[in-house]
C-alpha positions as CSV (number, residue, x, y, z in Angstrom):
1,M,-19.4,98.7,2.2
2,A,-20.4,96.4,4.5
3,E,-23.3,94.6,1.6
4,A,-19.9,94.4,-0.3
5,T,-17.7,93.1,2.5
6,A,-21.5,90.8,3.1
7,E,-21.9,90.2,-0.3
8,G,-18.2,89.3,-0.5
9,T,-18.4,87.5,2.3
10,G,-21.3,85.5,1.1
11,G,-19.1,84.6,-1.8
12,S,-16.6,83.7,-0.3
13,A,-18.7,81.2,1.4
14,G,-19.9,80.0,-0.6
15,G,-17.1,79.7,-2.5
16,G,-16.3,77.2,0.6
17,L,-19.0,75.9,0.5
18,I,-18.6,75.0,-3.3
19,G,-15.3,74.1,-2.5
20,S,-15.9,71.4,-0.3
21,F,-18.5,70.0,-1.9
22,V,-16.1,69.7,-4.7
23,V,-13.3,67.9,-1.8
24,R,-16.2,65.6,-0.8
25,A,-17.5,64.5,-4.6
26,V,-14.2,64.2,-6.4
27,R,-12.8,62.2,-3.3
28,P,-15.6,59.4,-4.0
29,L,-14.8,59.9,-7.6
30,R,-11.3,59.2,-7.3
31,R,-11.6,56.3,-5.7
32,L,-14.3,54.7,-7.9
33,A,-11.7,55.9,-10.7
34,A,-9.0,53.2,-8.7
35,G,-10.9,51.0,-7.9
36,P,-11.1,48.6,-10.7
37,A,-7.4,49.0,-10.5
38,D,-7.0,48.1,-6.7
39,G,-10.0,45.3,-8.1
40,T,-7.6,44.1,-10.5
41,R,-4.5,43.4,-8.1
42,R,-6.6,42.1,-5.3
43,G,-7.8,39.8,-7.8
44,R,-4.7,38.9,-9.0
45,A,-2.8,38.2,-5.9
46,W,-6.2,36.0,-5.2
47,S,-5.6,34.5,-8.7
48,A,-2.1,33.8,-7.7
49,G,-3.2,32.2,-4.2
50,L,-5.3,30.3,-5.5
51,V,-3.4,28.8,-8.3
52,T,-0.9,28.3,-5.8
53,A,-3.1,26.9,-3.1
54,T,-4.2,24.1,-6.3
55,V,-0.7,23.1,-7.2
56,L,-0.1,22.2,-3.5
57,T,-3.2,20.4,-2.9
58,T,-2.6,18.7,-6.2
59,A,0.6,18.1,-4.7
60,V,-0.2,16.3,-1.5
61,T,-2.7,14.5,-3.1
62,G,-0.8,13.2,-5.7
63,W,2.0,12.4,-2.6
64,L,-0.3,10.5,-1.0
65,S,-1.7,8.7,-3.2
66,V,1.6,7.1,-3.6
67,Q,2.0,6.6,-0.5
68,L,-1.6,4.3,0.1
69,Y,-0.4,2.8,-3.5
70,E,2.6,1.9,-2.1
71,Q,1.5,1.0,1.1
72,H,-1.4,-1.3,-0.3
73,E,1.0,-2.9,-2.3
74,A,3.4,-3.6,0.7
75,E,0.6,-5.4,2.4
76,Q,-0.5,-7.4,-1.0
77,R,2.7,-8.9,-1.2
78,R,2.9,-9.4,2.3
79,Q,-0.4,-11.5,2.4
80,D,0.5,-13.3,-0.9
81,I,3.9,-14.5,0.9
82,L,2.3,-15.6,3.4
83,A,-0.7,-17.0,1.6
84,T,2.3,-18.9,-0.7
85,A,4.4,-19.9,2.6
86,R,1.3,-21.5,4.3
87,Q,-0.1,-23.8,1.3
88,S,2.9,-24.8,0.7
89,A,3.7,-25.8,4.4
90,L,0.5,-27.6,4.6
91,N,1.1,-29.4,0.8
92,F,4.6,-30.3,2.1
93,T,3.9,-31.7,5.2
94,S,-0.2,-34.0,4.4
95,I,0.5,-36.9,2.0
96,D,-1.0,-40.1,2.1
97,Y,0.3,-43.3,0.7
98,R,-3.2,-44.1,-1.1
99,H,-3.1,-40.8,-3.3
100,Y,0.7,-40.0,-3.0
101,D,1.1,-39.2,-6.9
102,R,-1.5,-36.0,-6.1
103,D,-0.2,-35.2,-3.0
104,S,3.4,-34.8,-4.6
105,R,1.9,-33.0,-7.5
106,N,0.8,-30.2,-5.4
107,V,3.7,-29.5,-3.5
108,L,5.3,-29.4,-7.7
109,K,3.0,-27.4,-8.2
110,G,3.6,-24.1,-5.7
111,A,7.8,-25.3,-6.2
112,T,10.8,-23.8,-8.0
113,G,14.5,-24.0,-9.3
114,D,16.9,-26.6,-6.9
115,F,14.0,-27.5,-4.6
116,K,11.5,-28.2,-7.8
117,E,14.3,-30.3,-9.1
118,Q,15.2,-32.1,-6.4
119,F,11.9,-33.3,-5.0
120,A,10.6,-34.5,-8.8
121,A,14.1,-36.2,-8.7
122,Q,12.6,-37.5,-5.7
123,T,9.2,-38.7,-6.5
124,K,9.3,-42.4,-7.2
125,E,11.9,-43.1,-4.8
126,L,8.6,-41.2,-1.8
127,T,6.2,-43.4,-3.7
128,E,7.7,-46.2,-3.0
129,L,8.7,-45.1,0.4
130,V,4.9,-43.7,1.7
131,A,3.1,-46.6,-0.2
132,E,5.3,-49.6,1.7
133,N,4.9,-47.5,5.6
134,K,1.0,-47.0,4.7
135,S,1.9,-43.0,5.3
136,V,-0.5,-41.1,6.6
137,S,0.7,-36.7,7.0
138,E,-2.7,-35.1,7.7
139,G,-0.9,-31.2,8.0
140,Q,-2.5,-27.5,10.1
141,V,-0.2,-24.5,10.1
142,L,-0.3,-22.4,13.4
143,E,1.7,-19.7,12.3
144,A,4.1,-18.2,10.0
145,G,5.9,-15.3,9.8
146,I,7.9,-13.3,7.1
147,T,12.0,-13.3,8.7
148,R,13.3,-11.3,5.6
149,S,11.4,-9.6,1.9
150,D,11.7,-7.3,-1.2
151,E,9.4,-7.4,-4.4
152,R,11.2,-10.7,-5.4
153,S,12.4,-12.9,-2.8
154,A,11.3,-13.7,0.6
155,R,11.8,-16.5,3.8
156,V,9.5,-17.3,6.1
157,L,9.0,-19.4,9.4
158,V,6.0,-22.1,9.3
159,V,5.3,-23.8,12.7
160,A,2.7,-26.8,11.5
161,D,1.5,-29.7,13.4
162,S,1.2,-33.5,11.3
163,K,-1.1,-36.3,12.9
164,V,0.7,-39.1,11.6
165,T,0.3,-42.6,11.1
166,N,2.1,-45.1,9.2
167,A,3.3,-49.2,10.1
168,S,5.0,-48.2,13.2
169,V,2.4,-46.2,14.7
170,P,-0.7,-47.0,13.4
171,K,-2.8,-45.3,16.2
172,G,-0.9,-41.7,14.8
173,E,0.9,-39.6,16.7
174,A,1.1,-35.8,16.8
175,R,4.5,-34.1,15.3
176,T,5.1,-30.1,15.2
177,Y,7.9,-29.4,12.4
178,R,9.0,-25.7,11.9
179,L,9.9,-25.0,8.5
180,Q,12.2,-22.3,7.3
181,L,10.8,-21.5,3.1
182,D,12.7,-19.7,0.6
183,L,10.4,-18.3,-2.1
184,V,10.8,-16.2,-5.0
185,L,8.1,-14.1,-7.6
186,V,8.6,-15.8,-10.9
187,D,5.7,-14.5,-13.9
188,G,3.9,-12.9,-11.2
189,R,3.4,-15.8,-8.5
190,W,5.5,-16.4,-5.5
191,L,6.7,-19.9,-5.9
192,T,8.5,-22.2,-2.9
193,S,12.4,-22.3,-4.1
194,G,13.9,-24.6,-0.9
195,V,12.5,-26.1,2.6
196,E,14.6,-26.4,5.4
197,F,13.5,-28.3,8.9
198,V,14.9,-26.2,11.3
199,G,14.1,-27.7,14.2
């Protein structure tokens, strides 16, 4: 009877041992079986996150590129406007009666519109006046600043010095000019459309 109990107990113990082993073995198997599905979900989530990050990075990079390009264009436009205004003011304040034809052509090359027409119309009279007075003016631009501008027009104030000699002041005298220049963009070039002495 005891043996039977012992055997029964042993059998029960053996069964419990086997059952415990089976449970321990099955759990990892279940995890292993479930692993690929969970991994797939994680992989999909990771892929979706990567795609989102890539899209965001591309968008930010594109936006920054556009901003940098626009800043570069604006700065280049500013430099072109100032360079044109400086050269125009220099041409306008630098004359020599001995080769005024060349000096007047320099002014006209950088001019457009009504200003160009008016200057061209007065060239003969100015040539005679400059020759009669033996006028020589050596201009120098001191400062230039843009007061307003857009993509196709601008207004610039220029301060220029000039040493002037003529029949009245053979030893020369220094003069300072404040010029207001209006510029417009024509076929990719900034040209002067108006010049006014403002002081």
